[in-house]
C-alpha positions in Angstrom: 42.7 42.0 16.6 43.2 41.7 20.4 40.7 43.1 22.7 41.8 46.0 24.9 41.7 45.5 28.6 38.8 47.4 30.2 38.5 48.0 33.9 35.2 46.7 35.3 33.2 49.5 36.8 29.6 49.9 37.8 27.4 52.0 35.5 26.1 55.1 37.1 22.5 56.3 37.0 23.6 58.9 34.5 25.2 56.3 32.3 22.0 54.3 32.3 19.9 57.4 31.5 22.1 58.2 28.5 21.7 54.7 27.2 17.9 54.8 27.7 17.8 58.2 25.8 19.8 56.7 22.9 17.5 53.7 22.7 14.5 56.0 22.8 15.8 57.8 19.8 16.3 54.4 18.1 12.7 53.6 18.8 11.6 56.9 17.2 13.7 56.0 14.1 12.2 52.6 13.9 8.7 54.1 14.2 9.5 56.5 11.4 10.7 53.7 9.2 7.4 51.9 9.5 8.7 49.3 12.0 6.1 50.0 14.7 6.1 46.5 16.2 9.9 46.7 16.9 9.5 50.3 18.2 6.7 49.3 20.5 8.7 46.3 21.9 11.7 48.6 22.4 9.6 51.2 24.2 8.1 48.5 26.5 11.6 47.4 27.4 12.7 51.0 28.0 9.7 51.5 30.3 10.8 48.5 32.3 14.4 49.9 32.5 13.1 53.2 33.7 11.1 51.5 36.4 14.2 49.6 37.5 16.3 52.7 37.5 13.7 54.4 39.7 13.9 51.5 42.2 17.7 51.7 42.1 17.6 55.4 42.9 15.1 54.9 45.7 17.4 52.2 47.2 20.4 54.5 46.9 18.7 57.4 48.6 17.6 55.1 51.5 21.2 53.9 51.9 22.4 57.5 52.1 19.8 58.3 54.8 20.7 55.4 57.0 
């Protein structure tokens, strides 16, 4: 099956937030299934993504001000 052409576009902060929320729900399901180690690893990664997203937002707000 041929792959459809997709236009490359940058993800917005909202796109990233939605992805983080979906992965957080996945971590909750993992925890509920007794897979605490995997859930903890995913939550640590999500924490790092949230920190990166905050830095991106700060950088964007500084660019708007200048």
